[in-house]
C-alpha positions in Angstrom: -15.1 0.1 15.2 -13.5 -3.5 15.3 -13.5 -4.9 12.2 -14.5 -9.0 12.6 -12.1 -12.0 13.7 -10.6 -13.2 10.9 -7.6 -15.7 12.8 -8.0 -16.9 16.4 -3.6 -16.9 18.8 -3.4 -19.9 20.3 0.0 -20.7 21.5 1.4 -24.0 22.4 2.2 -24.6 25.5 4.9 -27.5 25.1 6.7 -25.7 22.2 7.8 -22.8 23.9 10.0 -21.4 25.5 9.4 -17.8 27.1 12.3 -16.7 24.9 9.0 -13.3 24.9 10.5 -11.9 21.7 6.4 -12.5 20.6 6.0 -9.8 23.4 8.1 -8.3 21.7 7.1 -8.2 18.0 3.1 -7.4 19.7 2.9 -6.7 22.9 -0.6 -5.4 22.2 -1.9 -9.0 21.7 0.2 -11.1 24.4 2.8 -10.8 27.7 5.0 -12.6 29.5 3.3 -13.6 32.7 6.0 -14.2 35.9 7.0 -17.7 35.0 7.8 -16.5 31.7 4.8 -18.3 29.6 2.9 -16.3 26.9 -0.5 -15.0 27.6 -2.6 -13.8 25.0 -4.8 -10.8 25.7 -6.5 -10.1 22.3 -7.7 -13.9 20.8 -9.7 -13.3 17.7 -7.5 -11.8 15.4 -8.7 -8.9 13.4 -8.3 -7.7 9.8 -6.7 -4.5 10.9 -4.2 -6.5 13.6 -3.5 -9.2 12.1 -0.1 -8.1 10.3 0.7 -7.4 14.1 -0.1 -11.6 15.1 1.8 -12.1 12.0 5.7 -10.6 13.2 4.4 -12.3 16.6 4.7 -15.4 15.0 6.8 -14.9 12.7 9.4 -13.8 15.7 9.3 -16.9 17.5 11.6 -19.2 17.6 10.2 -22.1 18.8 6.7 -21.3 16.5 4.9 -22.4 19.1 2.6 -19.4 17.8 0.2 -20.3 15.5 -3.2 -18.2 13.8 -6.1 -20.4 12.7 -8.1 -18.7 10.0 -11.7 -18.2 11.2 -13.9 -20.7 9.3 -16.9 -19.0 7.1 -20.8 -20.4 8.5 -21.4 -23.3 5.9 
């Protein structure tokens, strides 16, 4: 069973230059479309997938990806 989300994967399309290194690092989470733009397939990141999402973030040479941490309900 998938664990609850601990973060949200997002891409800053203004920064993205379509290198595709994120897709190479985490093809289970995102892919590039025909225009070499990233399409996030799994936005809600579980604890189990967090290392994969972090690898995609680190792979981006222009820092266009981000994993925001989910905040606990107040």
